[in-house]
C-alpha positions in Angstrom: 0.0 0.0 0.0 1.3 3.4 -0.9 1.5 5.1 2.5 1.9 8.8 3.4 5.5 8.1 4.6 6.3 6.7 1.2 4.8 9.7 -0.5 6.9 12.1 1.6 10.0 10.1 0.8 9.2 10.3 -2.9 8.7 14.1 -2.7 12.0 14.5 -0.9 14.0 12.3 -3.2 16.4 14.2 -5.3 16.7 12.9 -8.9 19.8 13.6 -10.9 20.2 17.0 -12.4 17.3 18.2 -10.3 17.9 21.9 -10.8 18.5 21.5 -14.5 15.2 19.7 -14.9 13.6 22.4 -12.7 14.9 25.2 -14.8 13.8 23.6 -18.1 10.3 23.0 -16.8 10.1 26.7 -15.6 11.4 27.9 -18.9 8.8 25.8 -20.8 6.0 27.1 -18.5 7.1 30.7 -19.0 7.4 30.2 -22.8 3.8 28.9 -22.9 2.6 31.9 -20.9 4.7 34.4 -22.9 3.4 33.2 -26.3 -0.2 32.5 -25.3 -1.4 36.0 -26.2 0.1 36.9 -29.5 -1.3 40.4 -29.5 0.4 41.2 -26.2 3.6 39.8 -27.5 3.6 42.1 -30.6 2.6 45.0 -28.4 5.7 44.4 -26.2 7.8 44.1 -29.3 6.5 47.4 -30.8 6.7 49.5 -27.6 10.4 50.5 -27.9 9.7 51.8 -31.4 6.5 53.5 -30.3 8.3 55.3 -27.5 11.1 56.3 -29.8 8.8 57.9 -32.4 7.0 59.6 -29.5 10.1 61.3 -28.2 11.4 62.1 -31.7 8.1 63.7 -32.5 8.1 65.8 -29.4 11.7 66.9 -30.3 10.7 68.0 -33.8 7.5 69.7 -32.5 9.6 71.8 -30.1 12.8 72.5 -32.0 11.8 71.8 -35.6 14.6 70.8 -38.1 17.3 71.8 -35.5 16.1 69.0 -33.2 18.6 66.4 -34.6 21.5 68.8 -34.2 20.5 69.6 -30.7 20.2 65.9 -29.9 23.6 65.1 -31.3 25.2 68.0 -29.3 23.6 67.0 -26.0 24.0 63.2 -26.3 27.0 62.7 -28.6 24.8 60.2 -30.6 23.9 60.8 -34.3 20.9 58.5 -34.4 18.0 59.3 -32.0 16.1 56.2 -33.2 19.0 54.0 -32.0 19.4 55.9 -28.7 15.7 55.8 -27.8 15.0 52.3 -29.0 17.9 50.8 -26.9 16.6 52.8 -23.9 13.1 51.5 -24.5 14.3 47.9 -24.8 16.1 48.2 -21.4 13.3 50.1 -19.7 10.5 47.7 -20.7 12.7 44.7 -19.9 13.4 46.0 -16.4 9.8 46.8 -15.8 8.7 43.3 -16.9 11.4 41.8 -14.7 10.5 43.6 -11.5 6.7 43.2 -12.0 6.8 39.5 -13.0 9.2 38.5 -10.3 6.7 39.6 -7.7 3.5 38.9 -9.5 4.4 35.3 -10.2 4.5 34.7 -6.4 1.3 36.6 -5.9 -0.4 34.6 -8.6 0.7 31.3 -6.9 -0.8 32.6 -3.7 -4.1 33.4 -5.3 -4.3 30.0 -7.0 -3.5 28.2 -3.8 -0.3 26.6 -5.1 2.3 28.8 -3.4 2.7 26.7 -0.2 3.0 23.5 -2.3 6.5 24.6 -3.3 7.5 24.0 0.4 6.5 20.3 0.1 9.2 19.8 -2.6 12.9 19.3 -2.2 13.5 22.5 -4.2 15.0 25.7 -2.8 12.1 28.1 -3.0 14.4 31.1 -3.6 16.1 29.3 -6.5 12.7 28.6 -8.0 11.9 32.3 -8.2 15.4 33.1 -9.5 14.9 30.5 -12.2 11.7 32.3 -13.1 13.7 35.5 -13.5 16.3 33.9 -15.6 13.7 32.3 -17.9 11.9 35.6 -18.3 15.2 37.3 -19.1 16.0 34.8 -21.8 12.5 35.2 -23.4 12.7 39.0 -23.2 16.1 38.9 -24.8 14.9 36.8 -27.7 12.0 39.1 -28.4 13.9 42.3 -28.2 16.7 40.9 -30.4 14.3 41.5 -33.2 14.0 45.1 -32.3 17.7 45.6 -32.0 18.3 43.9 -35.3 15.9 46.2 -37.0 17.2 49.4 -35.5 20.9 48.5 -36.2 20.0 47.5 -39.8 18.3 50.8 -40.3 21.7 52.4 -39.5 23.2 50.6 -42.5 25.1 48.0 -40.5 24.8 44.6 -38.8 26.5 43.4 -35.6 28.8 40.4 -35.7 27.9 37.2 -33.8 30.5 38.2 -31.1 28.9 41.6 -30.7 25.5 40.1 -30.4 26.8 37.7 -27.7 28.4 40.5 -25.8 25.3 42.7 -26.1 23.1 39.8 -24.9 25.3 39.2 -21.9 25.2 42.9 -21.0 21.4 42.8 -21.1 21.3 39.7 -18.9 23.7 41.3 -16.4 21.5 44.4 -16.3 18.3 42.4 -15.7 19.4 39.6 -13.3 20.2 42.0 -10.4 16.6 43.1 -10.7 15.6 39.6 -9.7 17.1 40.5 -6.3 15.0 43.6 -6.2 12.0 41.5 -7.3 12.6 39.1 -4.3 12.5 42.1 -2.0 9.3 43.4 -3.7 7.8 39.9 -3.5 8.4 39.8 0.3 6.8 43.2 0.7 4.0 42.1 -1.6 3.2 39.0 0.3 3.3 41.0 3.5 1.0 43.8 2.4 -0.9 41.8 -0.3 -0.5 44.4 -3.0 1.9 43.8 -5.9 1.4 46.6 -8.4 1.8 49.6 -6.0 5.2 48.4 -4.8 6.5 47.3 -8.2 5.3 50.5 -9.9 7.0 52.7 -7.4 10.4 50.9 -7.8 10.0 50.8 -11.5 9.5 54.6 -11.5 12.8 55.2 -9.7 14.6 52.7 -12.0 13.2 54.4 -15.2 14.1 57.9 -13.9 17.7 57.1 -12.8 18.9 54.7 -15.4 19.3 57.2 -18.3 17.2 55.2 -20.7 16.1 58.2 -22.7 18.4 61.0 -21.6 22.0 61.5 -20.5 22.5 61.4 -16.8 24.8 64.4 -17.0 21.7 66.7 -16.8 21.3 65.7 -13.1 23.2 66.9 -10.1 26.1 64.9 -8.8 24.1 63.3 -5.9 21.5 62.0 -8.4 24.2 60.6 -10.7 25.8 58.8 -7.7 22.4 57.2 -6.9 22.1 56.2 -10.5 25.4 54.5 -10.5 24.0 52.0 -7.9 21.6 50.7 -10.5 22.8 48.0 -12.9 20.5 49.2 -15.6 22.4 52.5 -15.7 25.7 50.8 -16.6 23.9 48.4 -19.0 22.3 51.2 -21.0 25.6 53.1 -21.3 27.6 50.0 -22.2 25.0 48.7 -24.7 24.9 51.9 -26.6 28.7 51.9 -26.8 28.8 48.3 -28.1 26.1 49.0 -30.7 28.0 52.1 -31.9 31.4 50.3 -31.6 32.7 53.0 -29.3 33.4 51.0 -26.2 37.1 51.0 -25.0 38.6 47.9 -23.4 39.2 49.6 -20.1 35.7 51.1 -19.9 34.1 47.8 -20.8 36.0 45.8 -18.1 35.2 48.4 -15.4 31.5 48.4 -16.2 31.3 44.6 -16.4 33.0 44.4 -13.0 30.6 47.0 -11.5 27.6 45.1 -12.9 28.8 41.8 -11.6 29.3 43.4 -8.1 25.9 44.9 -8.2 24.4 41.6 -9.3 25.8 39.9 -6.2 24.8 42.8 -4.0 21.1 42.9 -5.1 20.7 39.1 -5.2 22.1 38.8 -1.6 20.0 41.7 -0.4 16.9 40.2 -2.1 17.6 36.8 -0.6 18.1 38.3 2.9 14.8 40.2 2.8 12.9 37.3 1.4 14.3 34.8 3.9 13.5 37.2 6.8 9.9 37.2 5.6 9.8 33.5 5.0 11.0 32.7 8.6 8.4 35.1 10.0 5.7 33.7 7.8 6.5 30.1 8.8 6.4 31.0 12.5 3.1 32.8 12.2 1.5 30.5 9.7 1.1 33.3 7.1 2.3 31.3 4.0 -1.3 30.3 3.2 -2.8 33.7 3.9 -3.9 35.4 0.7 
């Protein structure tokens, strides 16, 4: 007879390549969710271009034919379409990352499946990190089309090595946001409201990352705060890679900073989440929705 003890032993048994199988299953799940609504997928793909044309239209409405010259003087970039599209790709990617990282946990709560993760041998924090990695990969694939189009419009194409480097930069810029997402998830589960917390954090990230304007327009204290965001370094470095203007020293420094920020935010997010998890276990709040 299949007893309860046998069932528990089966749940706690660790098969080979457990975490590899776990990541693949999460990636497949996220892929199905991501591609379920084709209209939303195309909207996400088109948003960087929509925002680019919006800002370019505002520029021409204000400054007329001198808008392009003013833009080049202030940013050092000749193509506003390239500048704004890259910024839009990073901004939308970061917003999706922070919101989805917290909302996926909230959705599990509302469906009544959140506490079931604690019956498995999986590390729950790693489960949510795998969601972030899977979402980053899918976002990267979608926005690769955008970047290919905007670079082709400039009359050039990136080499496979440049694409690989650019992809790694985007991933390094997004993965630290998983740590922020863990902290947001802990606050969300504590106060039961995901969008208010995520939207507030996304507003600060969008304002301080220099997605659509050079950070030199801000005072020194604001630029210092912006340097603590991985998306700031990712946006600067990605533009340099696309324009083939990144120096070896600058590239190495920014990659080192982004790696350090990745560790910092992931450790911070884990600390906040585990603090909530311990408290929720002791008070029986895991199943409270």
